[in-house]
N, C-alpha and C positions, 0 to 999 in steps of 0.2 A: 346847332353845331356844338355848343358847349356840352350838351348832354352826351354827345358821341365821344368827347375827349376824356371823360372821367374814367372809363374802363381802361383806357390806354395808360393813364397815369398810375393806376394800381397794378399794372402788369409786372413791372420790375420788382416790386415788393413781393408779389406772389412767387416770382421766379427765384428770388433769393431764398425765400422760405423753403421752397421745394428742394433747392440745392443743399441747403443745410440739413434737411430731413434725410435725404437719400445719401448724402456723403457719410453720415454716421453708420448707415447700414452696409456700406461697402468696405468697412474695415475688415481685413483678413489677416489673422495671425498665423505664423508658420506652425503647423501641427508637429508636436513632438519636441518643440524647442520654446514655444511661447504660449501664454494664455492671455485672454482678453479681460481687461478690467475697465469698465466704462468705455472711454474712447482711446485707450492705450493698449499696446501689446507688450507684455512684460515677459522677461526670461523665466522659464520654469525652474523650480528648485530641483536639485538632483535627488536620486533615491536616497532614503535615509534622512531626509529633511522635509520641512513644510514651510509655507510662507508666513513670515511674521510682519513684513511691510512690503506693499506693492512698490513697483518701480516708479520713478518720476523722471522728468526731463534731465535731472542732474545726477541721479544715482540708479543703480540696478536693483533688482529684487533682493530683499533681505530674507535670508533663510535661517530657520532654527532647526538644529539637529533633533531627531527623535530620541527618546530616552531608551537606551539599550535594555532589552529584557522587558520593556513595558509597551512600547509603541514602534511603528515601522511604516515605511512607504517603500514600494518595490519598483516604482517607475518615476521618471521626471514628472513633476506635478505642480499645480497651482493651488494645492489644498491649504486650508487654514490650520488644520490639525492633522497629526499622524494617526494612522489606524491603531486601535488598541490590539495588543497581542491576544491571541486565543489561549484558552487554558485547557489542559488535559486532566482527566480524572486520575489521581494517583492510586496505585494499587489495583488497577483494573486490567492488567495485562498489556499495558501500553508502553511503548518506547517513546520517550519525549526528547525532541530536539528543541532546545531553547530558542526563543524569539531573539532576533537581532534587529538593528535599526533598518535593515534592508530586506528582512524575510520574516514571515509569520512563524509562530510555533508549529512544529510538525508533530502530530500524534499518530504513531504507527503501532500495529500489533507486535509484541515481542515474538521471538522465534518460538514456534510451537503453539501460537495463538492465532485466531482469526477475528476480523472485525465483525461485531454484531450490531453496532449502533454507529451510524455515520451521519454527520451534518455537513452537507456539501461534499468537499473532497477531504474532510477531516474526520478521522475515526475518534469517537468519544467513548467507546466501550468495546471490550474484546473478551473472548472465552478461549480456553485451552482446547486444542484439537481433540476430537474423540479418539480413544484408544480401542482398537479392535480386540475382541475377546479371543481366547484360544478356540480353535475351530473356525476362525474367520481369517480372511486375508485382506490386505489394504487394496481396495479397488481403485481409489483415487486418493493420492496424498493431499492433505490439507494445504491451503495457501493462506496468504494474508487476508483473503476475502471469502474463502470457502472452507467448510469443515471437511474432515476426513470421511470418506465413504468406505464402509466395510461390506463384505459379502461372505456367505457361508461356503465352506469347503464341500465339494461333492464326495460321494461314496468312493472309498479307495484312496483318498488323499487326506492330508493333515496340515495344520499350521498352528504355530504358537501365538498367532495374532500380530506378529511383528514383521512379517514378510509380505511382499507384494504378490505372492502366488502360493497356492497349496502344492505340497510335494506328494508324489505317489508313495504309498506304503512300500517298504522293502519286501521283496518277494524272497522269502527264506529258501524255498525250493531251488530257485535258480542259483543260490550260493551253496547248495548241498548242505543246508542247515535245517534244523527242525524249528517250526513255529512254536514259540513258548507262550507269547501273549499277542493276540490280534491287535492291529492298529485301530485307533479311533480317529475322530476328526481333529483331535488336538495332539495326538502322540503317534509315533511310528510303531510299526510292528517290532516285537522283540524276537530275536532268533538265537538258537543255541545248537550245540552238537546233539545228535541222536544218542540217548543214553544206552540203548541196546547195542548200537554199533560200537560205541566206546568200550562197553564191557567185553564184547566179542574180541576186539582188538587186543585188549589186555590179556585175555585168556590165551589167545594165539601166541603172544609174545612169551608168556610164562611157560607154555608147553614147549616152545622152541628152545628156550634156555635150558629146561630140564633135559631135553633130548640131547643137547650138546654136552651137558655135564656127564650123563650116564652113557 
């Protein structure tokens, strides 16, 4: 009979041990407002700060502000340190928005440039958009992520390289003018008055005046 009672005496001790083990695993902190540290739920620090001391039964979490221009946090957090600010390469066609305590450094291409080297969502190198040559037109304008695309003008059209389409050459005959210089892919046709017609007109006028005088 004594041998059967020993397991029963140990049962309460085992039960207490199991309760203590599983009670620690059931701790649930409120996401977005608390973080867990050992067996406690502590309030998160606000954006722009990090944790310097965890909360206790007597006081709340102690938070330390990030250093403006050097470090940041963007969301409520239980971090021990703020994130270091990213750096942009100066003189590489980038527009730099300085880091604050709540936002990282922003590196973007300047107007007329596009990103050629990117790390994650951050641009670290940029180049100036291509300029189309005379005889070409801008097929696709450059963006912050893509270069300008150029295409050649077809026969009978021209462009100085700055427009988004090629223009047809002027048809001198339709304007009752004489073709002086044919158009090229980069220049328009040059038109002028017919020299023979102009001379004939002058002669007719002179003869008419002489007839009137005499």
